VMD Tcl script that builds the backbone (N, CA, C; Angstrom):
set m [mol new atoms 279]
animate dup $m
set s [atomselect $m all]
$s set {name element resname resid chain x y z} {
  {N N MET 1 A -38.752 227.685 -131.930}
  {CA C MET 1 A -39.383 226.492 -131.390}
  {C C MET 1 A -40.695 226.202 -132.109}
  {N N LEU 2 A -41.363 227.216 -132.559}
  {CA C LEU 2 A -42.666 227.016 -133.174}
  {C C LEU 2 A -42.584 226.271 -134.502}
  {N N HIS 3 A -41.459 226.326 -135.192}
  {CA C HIS 3 A -41.351 225.626 -136.468}
  {C C HIS 3 A -41.341 224.107 -136.284}
  {N N HIS 4 A -41.115 223.608 -135.086}
  {CA C HIS 4 A -41.175 222.178 -134.823}
  {C C HIS 4 A -42.611 221.702 -134.616}
  {N N ALA 5 A -43.500 222.607 -134.300}
  {CA C ALA 5 A -44.887 222.224 -134.010}
  {C C ALA 5 A -45.550 221.594 -135.225}
  {N N GLY 6 A -45.249 222.086 -136.418}
  {CA C GLY 6 A -45.840 221.511 -137.620}
  {C C GLY 6 A -45.472 220.056 -137.798}
  {N N LEU 7 A -44.221 219.720 -137.532}
  {CA C LEU 7 A -43.795 218.329 -137.637}
  {C C LEU 7 A -44.454 217.455 -136.582}
  {N N ILE 8 A -44.571 217.982 -135.380}
  {CA C ILE 8 A -45.169 217.207 -134.290}
  {C C ILE 8 A -46.650 216.982 -134.551}
  {N N PHE 9 A -47.350 218.042 -134.941}
  {CA C PHE 9 A -48.780 217.892 -135.219}
  {C C PHE 9 A -49.002 217.034 -136.461}
  {N N GLY 10 A -48.119 217.133 -137.443}
  {CA C GLY 10 A -48.223 216.291 -138.627}
  {C C GLY 10 A -48.039 214.828 -138.293}
  {N N ALA 11 A -47.077 214.532 -137.439}
  {CA C ALA 11 A -46.857 213.145 -137.029}
  {C C ALA 11 A -48.040 212.627 -136.219}
  {N N ALA 12 A -48.602 213.483 -135.385}
  {CA C ALA 12 A -49.758 213.073 -134.591}
  {C C ALA 12 A -50.975 212.847 -135.480}
  {N N LEU 13 A -51.067 213.595 -136.571}
  {CA C LEU 13 A -52.212 213.461 -137.463}
  {C C LEU 13 A -52.189 212.154 -138.235}
  {N N VAL 14 A -51.019 211.716 -138.658}
  {CA C VAL 14 A -50.950 210.516 -139.495}
  {C C VAL 14 A -50.766 209.230 -138.701}
  {N N THR 15 A -50.834 209.298 -137.398}
  {CA C THR 15 A -50.773 208.088 -136.587}
  {C C THR 15 A -52.121 207.863 -135.932}
  {N N GLY 16 A -52.422 206.651 -135.670}
  {CA C GLY 16 A -53.643 206.323 -134.947}
  {C C GLY 16 A -54.893 206.470 -135.785}
  {N N ALA 17 A -55.999 206.729 -135.108}
  {CA C ALA 17 A -57.304 206.804 -135.769}
  {C C ALA 17 A -57.380 207.972 -136.744}
  {N N GLY 18 A -56.748 209.087 -136.396}
  {CA C GLY 18 A -56.768 210.245 -137.300}
  {C C GLY 18 A -56.092 209.946 -138.625}
  {N N GLY 19 A -54.971 209.252 -138.569}
  {CA C GLY 19 A -54.263 208.884 -139.792}
  {C C GLY 19 A -55.036 207.869 -140.613}
  {N N ASN 20 A -55.646 206.905 -139.944}
  {CA C ASN 20 A -56.469 205.925 -140.666}
  {C C ASN 20 A -57.633 206.607 -141.367}
  {N N LEU 21 A -58.283 207.524 -140.677}
  {CA C LEU 21 A -59.396 208.250 -141.268}
  {C C LEU 21 A -58.923 209.110 -142.440}
  {N N LEU 22 A -57.821 209.823 -142.242}
  {CA C LEU 22 A -57.285 210.679 -143.299}
  {C C LEU 22 A -56.931 209.880 -144.542}
  {N N PHE 23 A -56.184 208.791 -144.394}
  {CA C PHE 23 A -55.767 208.007 -145.548}
  {C C PHE 23 A -56.916 207.201 -146.145}
  {N N GLY 24 A -57.897 206.832 -145.350}
  {CA C GLY 24 A -59.084 206.177 -145.899}
  {C C GLY 24 A -59.864 207.110 -146.797}
  {N N ILE 25 A -60.050 208.348 -146.337}
  {CA C ILE 25 A -60.762 209.343 -147.147}
  {C C ILE 25 A -59.968 209.680 -148.406}
  {N N LEU 26 A -58.652 209.838 -148.269}
  {CA C LEU 26 A -57.829 210.109 -149.453}
  {C C LEU 26 A -57.878 208.946 -150.442}
  {N N GLY 27 A -57.859 207.734 -149.953}
  {CA C GLY 27 A -57.950 206.569 -150.835}
  {C C GLY 27 A -59.267 206.527 -151.589}
  {N N LEU 28 A -60.355 206.819 -150.890}
  {CA C LEU 28 A -61.655 206.861 -151.562}
  {C C LEU 28 A -61.718 207.998 -152.571}
  {N N LEU 29 A -61.173 209.140 -152.206}
  {CA C LEU 29 A -61.182 210.290 -153.105}
  {C C LEU 29 A -60.382 210.010 -154.373}
  {N N PHE 30 A -59.216 209.406 -154.227}
  {CA C PHE 30 A -58.378 209.118 -155.387}
  {C C PHE 30 A -58.910 207.936 -156.215}
  {N N SER 31 A -59.816 207.146 -155.667}
  {CA C SER 31 A -60.368 206.027 -156.434}
  {C C SER 31 A -61.600 206.421 -157.252}
  {N N VAL 32 A -62.092 207.627 -157.086}
  {CA C VAL 32 A -63.279 208.067 -157.820}
  {C C VAL 32 A -63.085 207.983 -159.335}
  {N N PRO 33 A -61.968 208.445 -159.913}
  {CA C PRO 33 A -61.813 208.295 -161.375}
  {C C PRO 33 A -61.837 206.830 -161.830}
  {N N LEU 34 A -61.217 205.955 -161.050}
  {CA C LEU 34 A -61.242 204.534 -161.389}
  {C C LEU 34 A -62.663 203.996 -161.324}
  {N N LEU 35 A -63.399 204.353 -160.300}
  {CA C LEU 35 A -64.778 203.888 -160.162}
  {C C LEU 35 A -65.637 204.407 -161.315}
  {N N HIS 36 A -65.388 205.632 -161.736}
  {CA C HIS 36 A -66.129 206.203 -162.864}
  {C C HIS 36 A -65.812 205.451 -164.158}
  {N N ARG 37 A -64.546 205.131 -164.377}
  {CA C ARG 37 A -64.172 204.366 -165.578}
  {C C ARG 37 A -64.780 202.964 -165.549}
  {N N LEU 38 A -64.819 202.333 -164.384}
  {CA C LEU 38 A -65.441 201.013 -164.279}
  {C C LEU 38 A -66.931 201.082 -164.605}
  {N N TYR 39 A -67.583 202.117 -164.116}
  {CA C TYR 39 A -69.003 202.276 -164.413}
  {C C TYR 39 A -69.224 202.496 -165.912}
  {N N ALA 40 A -68.382 203.323 -166.537}
  {CA C ALA 40 A -68.516 203.586 -167.969}
  {C C ALA 40 A -68.213 202.334 -168.794}
  {N N ARG 41 A -67.260 201.548 -168.357}
  {CA C ARG 41 A -66.877 200.358 -169.129}
  {C C ARG 41 A -67.926 199.258 -169.054}
  {N N PHE 42 A -68.435 198.979 -167.853}
  {CA C PHE 42 A -69.379 197.885 -167.682}
  {C C PHE 42 A -70.831 198.335 -167.705}
  {N N ASN 43 A -71.069 199.632 -167.666}
  {CA C ASN 43 A -72.404 200.224 -167.725}
  {C C ASN 43 A -73.340 199.669 -166.651}
  {N N THR 44 A -72.774 199.425 -165.474}
  {CA C THR 44 A -73.548 198.962 -164.334}
  {C C THR 44 A -72.852 199.418 -163.056}
  {N N TRP 45 A -73.610 199.518 -161.993}
  {CA C TRP 45 A -73.052 199.959 -160.714}
  {C C TRP 45 A -72.331 198.831 -159.990}
  {N N LYS 46 A -72.497 197.587 -160.468}
  {CA C LYS 46 A -71.930 196.438 -159.764}
  {C C LYS 46 A -70.399 196.436 -159.782}
  {N N ALA 47 A -69.796 196.767 -160.911}
  {CA C ALA 47 A -68.329 196.755 -161.009}
  {C C ALA 47 A -67.694 197.773 -160.056}
  {N N PRO 48 A -68.161 199.036 -160.020}
  {CA C PRO 48 A -67.582 199.969 -159.040}
  {C C PRO 48 A -67.866 199.552 -157.592}
  {N N ALA 49 A -69.030 198.957 -157.355}
  {CA C ALA 49 A -69.359 198.524 -155.987}
  {C C ALA 49 A -68.423 197.405 -155.538}
  {N N ILE 50 A -68.117 196.469 -156.440}
  {CA C ILE 50 A -67.191 195.387 -156.108}
  {C C ILE 50 A -65.792 195.944 -155.860}
  {N N ALA 51 A -65.351 196.865 -156.722}
  {CA C ALA 51 A -64.031 197.487 -156.542}
  {C C ALA 51 A -63.970 198.257 -155.230}
  {N N LEU 52 A -65.033 198.963 -154.891}
  {CA C LEU 52 A -65.080 199.721 -153.633}
  {C C LEU 52 A -65.072 198.780 -152.435}
  {N N ALA 53 A -65.778 197.668 -152.529}
  {CA C ALA 53 A -65.779 196.689 -151.437}
  {C C ALA 53 A -64.385 196.087 -151.246}
  {N N ILE 54 A -63.695 195.802 -152.354}
  {CA C ILE 54 A -62.331 195.281 -152.261}
  {C C ILE 54 A -61.415 196.306 -151.606}
  {N N PHE 55 A -61.568 197.587 -151.977}
  {CA C PHE 55 A -60.763 198.649 -151.365}
  {C C PHE 55 A -61.013 198.709 -149.863}
  {N N VAL 56 A -62.275 198.681 -149.459}
  {CA C VAL 56 A -62.609 198.790 -148.039}
  {C C VAL 56 A -62.057 197.605 -147.260}
  {N N VAL 57 A -62.174 196.405 -147.812}
  {CA C VAL 57 A -61.661 195.218 -147.124}
  {C C VAL 57 A -60.142 195.278 -147.001}
  {N N MET 58 A -59.467 195.622 -148.085}
  {CA C MET 58 A -57.996 195.665 -148.041}
  {C C MET 58 A -57.497 196.781 -147.127}
  {N N PHE 59 A -58.140 197.948 -147.171}
  {CA C PHE 59 A -57.727 199.042 -146.295}
  {C C PHE 59 A -57.972 198.674 -144.838}
  {N N SER 60 A -59.120 198.085 -144.548}
  {CA C SER 60 A -59.421 197.684 -143.167}
  {C C SER 60 A -58.449 196.628 -142.670}
  {N N LEU 61 A -58.127 195.670 -143.518}
  {CA C LEU 61 A -57.154 194.642 -143.147}
  {C C LEU 61 A -55.797 195.272 -142.840}
  {N N SER 62 A -55.388 196.204 -143.676}
  {CA C SER 62 A -54.108 196.869 -143.474}
  {C C SER 62 A -54.108 197.744 -142.221}
  {N N ALA 63 A -55.173 198.519 -142.045}
  {CA C ALA 63 A -55.213 199.490 -140.949}
  {C C ALA 63 A -55.473 198.862 -139.588}
  {N N PHE 64 A -56.300 197.819 -139.547}
  {CA C PHE 64 A -56.732 197.308 -138.252}
  {C C PHE 64 A -56.146 195.951 -137.873}
  {N N VAL 65 A -55.521 195.259 -138.825}
  {CA C VAL 65 A -54.943 193.950 -138.512}
  {C C VAL 65 A -53.431 193.965 -138.693}
  {N N ILE 66 A -52.977 194.286 -139.896}
  {CA C ILE 66 A -51.545 194.226 -140.188}
  {C C ILE 66 A -50.786 195.336 -139.466}
  {N N GLY 67 A -51.295 196.564 -139.523}
  {CA C GLY 67 A -50.622 197.689 -138.874}
  {C C GLY 67 A -50.403 197.472 -137.384}
  {N N PRO 68 A -51.461 197.169 -136.624}
  {CA C PRO 68 A -51.250 196.917 -135.197}
  {C C PRO 68 A -50.382 195.696 -134.918}
  {N N ALA 69 A -50.433 194.697 -135.798}
  {CA C ALA 69 A -49.622 193.498 -135.568}
  {C C ALA 69 A -48.132 193.786 -135.702}
  {N N ILE 70 A -47.759 194.642 -136.646}
  {CA C ILE 70 A -46.330 194.910 -136.819}
  {C C ILE 70 A -45.824 196.017 -135.908}
  {N N SER 71 A -46.733 196.791 -135.323}
  {CA C SER 71 A -46.280 197.854 -134.436}
  {C C SER 71 A -46.534 197.539 -132.968}
  {N N ASP 72 A -47.122 196.402 -132.674}
  {CA C ASP 72 A -47.431 196.035 -131.296}
  {C C ASP 72 A -46.174 195.569 -130.581}
  {N N ASP 73 A -45.976 196.074 -129.370}
  {CA C ASP 73 A -44.836 195.650 -128.554}
  {C C ASP 73 A -45.314 194.537 -127.633}
  {N N SER 74 A -45.295 193.330 -128.137}
  {CA C SER 74 A -45.796 192.202 -127.368}
  {C C SER 74 A -44.716 191.518 -126.541}
  {N N SER 75 A -43.535 192.115 -126.475}
  {CA C SER 75 A -42.451 191.485 -125.722}
  {C C SER 75 A -42.675 191.560 -124.223}
  {N N GLY 76 A -43.544 192.468 -123.792}
  {CA C GLY 76 A -43.832 192.581 -122.376}
  {C C GLY 76 A -42.803 193.372 -121.597}
  {N N ASP 77 A -41.738 193.791 -122.248}
  {CA C ASP 77 A -40.722 194.581 -121.570}
  {C C ASP 77 A -41.157 196.031 -121.530}
  {N N THR 78 A -41.444 196.481 -120.335}
  {CA C THR 78 A -41.782 197.890 -120.178}
  {C C THR 78 A -40.586 198.582 -119.565}
  {N N PRO 79 A -40.270 199.754 -120.056}
  {CA C PRO 79 A -39.122 200.451 -119.493}
  {C C PRO 79 A -39.381 200.818 -118.036}
  {N N SER 80 A -38.346 200.669 -117.224}
  {CA C SER 80 A -38.501 200.999 -115.813}
  {C C SER 80 A -38.446 202.504 -115.624}
  {N N ARG 81 A -39.118 202.950 -114.608}
  {CA C ARG 81 A -39.103 204.378 -114.299}
  {C C ARG 81 A -37.744 204.785 -113.777}
  {N N ILE 82 A -37.289 205.894 -114.237}
  {CA C ILE 82 A -36.002 206.418 -113.796}
  {C C ILE 82 A -36.228 207.212 -112.523}
  {N N GLN 83 A -35.491 206.856 -111.496}
  {CA C GLN 83 A -35.604 207.552 -110.222}
  {C C GLN 83 A -34.721 208.799 -110.259}
  {N N THR 84 A -35.321 209.925 -110.080}
  {CA C THR 84 A -34.544 211.160 -110.024}
  {C C THR 84 A -34.210 211.454 -108.571}
  {N N PRO 85 A -33.004 211.885 -108.314}
  {CA C PRO 85 A -32.622 212.158 -106.915}
  {C C PRO 85 A -33.376 213.365 -106.366}
  {N N ASP 86 A -33.645 213.300 -105.098}
  {CA C ASP 86 A -34.308 214.410 -104.417}
  {C C ASP 86 A -33.238 215.395 -103.971}
  {N N HIS 87 A -33.173 216.538 -104.618}
  {CA C HIS 87 A -32.114 217.516 -104.350}
  {C C HIS 87 A -32.333 218.285 -103.057}
  {N N SER 88 A -33.477 218.122 -102.439}
  {CA C SER 88 A -33.691 218.829 -101.180}
  {C C SER 88 A -32.897 218.212 -100.039}
  {N N GLN 89 A -32.426 216.985 -100.207}
  {CA C GLN 89 A -31.657 216.320 -99.159}
  {C C GLN 89 A -30.170 216.648 -99.227}
  {N N HIS 90 A -29.701 217.227 -100.323}
  {CA C HIS 90 A -28.283 217.538 -100.466}
  {C C HIS 90 A -27.985 218.911 -99.862}
  {N N ALA 91 A -26.870 218.985 -99.190}
  {CA C ALA 91 A -26.456 220.270 -98.620}
  {C C ALA 91 A -25.866 221.143 -99.723}
  {N N GLY 92 A -26.139 222.410 -99.650}
  {CA C GLY 92 A -25.543 223.351 -100.593}
  {C C GLY 92 A -26.316 223.530 -101.878}
  {N N HIS 93 A -27.531 223.060 -101.947}
  {CA C HIS 93 A -28.337 223.264 -103.166}
  {C C HIS 93 A -29.390 224.278 -102.918}
}
mol reanalyze $m
mol bondsrecalc $m
mol representation Tube
mol addrep $m
């Protein structure tokens, strides 16, 4: 049973705020070489700053607008509670 815990905790990690934080940090970490090349090419901090601002805007749009919009259950249909029978009322149990 314990081998399933890794999958469950992994799924919990990449969903919600934890997943947004994790992938945001990974995106920034993986963009460092690109930002360094932009700085070397243009010899100014403005080009990497603009690229970083574009990354932040696009990631925020994806994480906080598009993601919730496509995963939101706006149909209003909530599953009904399943009534379980009370076994104390049955004879012979």
